C-alpha positions in Angstrom: 16.8 91.3 266.6 13.5 92.7 265.4 10.7 91.9 268.0 8.4 90.7 265.2 11.0 88.3 263.9 11.6 86.9 267.4 7.9 86.4 267.8 7.5 84.6 264.4 10.5 82.4 265.0 8.9 81.2 268.3 5.2 81.0 267.3 5.4 80.8 263.5 2.1 82.7 262.7 0.6 86.2 263.3 -2.3 88.0 261.9 -2.2 91.6 260.7 -5.5 92.7 262.2 -7.1 91.8 265.5 -9.0 88.6 265.7 -10.2 86.6 268.7 -8.7 83.4 267.4 -5.0 84.3 266.9 -2.6 87.1 268.1 -2.2 90.1 265.8 0.5 92.6 265.1 -1.0 95.1 267.6 -1.4 92.4 270.3 2.4 91.8 270.4 3.3 95.5 270.3 4.7 95.6 266.8 4.0 98.0 263.9 3.7 98.2 260.2 7.3 99.2 259.9 8.3 95.9 261.5 6.3 94.1 258.9 7.9 96.1 256.1 11.4 95.5 257.4 10.9 91.7 257.4 9.2 91.7 254.0 12.1 93.7 252.5 14.6 91.3 254.1 12.5 88.2 253.0 12.2 87.0 256.6 8.4 86.9 256.6 6.0 85.2 254.3 2.9 87.3 253.6 -0.2 85.3 252.7 -3.9 84.7 253.5 -3.6 81.2 254.7 -5.6 81.6 257.9 -9.3 82.1 257.3 -8.6 84.3 254.3 -7.0 87.0 256.5 -3.7 88.7 256.1 -1.3 86.3 257.8 2.4 86.5 258.5 4.4 83.3 258.6 8.0 82.6 259.7 10.2 81.0 257.1 10.1 77.7 259.0 6.2 77.8 259.3 6.0 78.5 255.6 8.2 75.6 254.5 6.5 73.2 256.9 3.0 74.3 256.0 3.9 74.0 252.3 5.1 70.4 253.0 1.9 69.3 254.7 -0.7 71.0 252.6 -1.9 69.5 249.4 -1.5 72.0 246.6 -4.6 72.8 244.6 -4.6 73.4 240.8 -4.8 77.0 239.8 -8.2 78.2 238.5 -7.9 80.2 235.3 -8.2 83.6 237.0 -5.3 82.7 239.4 -3.2 81.1 236.6 -3.3 84.2 234.6 -2.0 86.3 237.4 0.6 83.7 238.4 1.9 83.5 234.8 2.5 87.4 234.9 4.6 87.0 238.0 6.8 84.1 236.8 10.4 85.1 236.3 9.6 88.8 236.5 10.5 91.5 239.0 8.1 92.1 241.8 5.0 94.2 240.8 2.2 95.9 242.6 -1.4 94.9 242.5 -2.5 97.9 240.3 -0.3 96.6 237.5 -1.5 93.0 238.0 -5.1 94.0 237.9 -4.7 96.2 234.8 -3.0 93.5 232.7 -4.7 90.4 234.0 -8.4 90.8 234.3 -11.1 93.1 233.0 -13.3 92.3 236.0 -12.3 93.5 239.5 -14.1 90.5 241.0 -12.2 88.0 238.8 -8.9 89.6 239.7 -9.6 89.6 243.4 -10.7 85.9 243.3 -7.5 84.9 241.4 -5.2 87.0 243.6 -6.8 85.8 246.8 -6.6 82.2 245.7 -2.8 82.6 245.2 -2.3 84.2 248.6 -4.5 81.6 250.3 -2.5 78.7 248.7 1.0 80.0 249.4 1.6 80.7 245.6 2.5 84.4 245.8 3.7 86.7 248.5 4.9 90.3 249.1 8.6 90.6 248.2 9.1 94.3 248.8 7.5 97.4 250.1 5.9 99.5 247.5 4.4 103.0 247.8 3.7 104.6 251.2 0.1 105.3 251.6 0.1 106.5 255.2 2.5 106.3 258.1 1.2 102.9 258.9 0.2 101.5 255.5 1.8 100.9 252.2 1.4 98.9 249.1 3.6 95.8 248.4 5.4 94.4 245.4 4.4 90.8 244.8 6.1 87.8 243.3 5.8 84.1 243.3 6.6 82.0 246.3 9.4 80.4 244.3 11.0 83.9 244.0 10.7 84.4 247.8 12.3 80.9 248.3 15.4 82.0 246.3 16.3 84.5 248.9 14.9 82.5 251.9 16.3 79.0 251.5 14.7 76.0 253.1 16.7 74.9 256.1 13.5 73.4 257.7 12.6 70.2 256.0 11.9 67.4 258.3 10.4 63.9 258.2 7.7 64.9 260.6 6.6 68.3 259.3 3.1 68.1 260.6 4.3 67.3 264.2 6.9 70.1 264.1 4.3 72.6 262.7 1.9 71.6 265.5 4.8 72.1 268.0 5.2 75.6 266.8 1.5 76.6 266.3 0.2 74.9 269.5 1.2 77.9 271.6 -1.2 80.1 269.7 -4.0 78.0 268.3 -6.2 75.1 269.4 -5.8 71.8 267.5 -9.2 72.2 265.7 -7.9 75.5 264.0 -4.6 73.8 263.3 -6.3 70.8 261.5 -8.4 73.3 259.5 -5.2 75.3 258.6 -3.3 72.4 257.2 -6.2 71.0 255.1 
């Protein structure tokens, strides 16, 4: 089994880049190709749920987090992007930006809101930009769920999520994350 998948199944969360608060991809000895493999196989949920940073969640962590967090209404700039992704094949950010917003700032705010609130995710690898970097093709979280069914619902989602995350983060960060 992929080392990254093993880590995520045990700890639930990992950051892309180094940060003193949580482990990152590099900290656990994994690479970009590990991320791409799990994204292509829909075994990792890509988002920005932790302090607006690129965050990888296990399927269990995603479903539990979705269960405990209160969903926020979409602001207009996010709603426009989200509507472009509904019932459509995955697309890259260049396309989304071109058809959704004349303003780069407005697009970034809308897209970041969607990533921070578990509304969209990377569904597939896109164009290779460098040996350790590529673009992604994005879709709705609902589209991701169709290929990654929820086997993780439980009556005590918050407790189970804390059980998973407690090995990597202090309780204060956990409370902030689930708000």
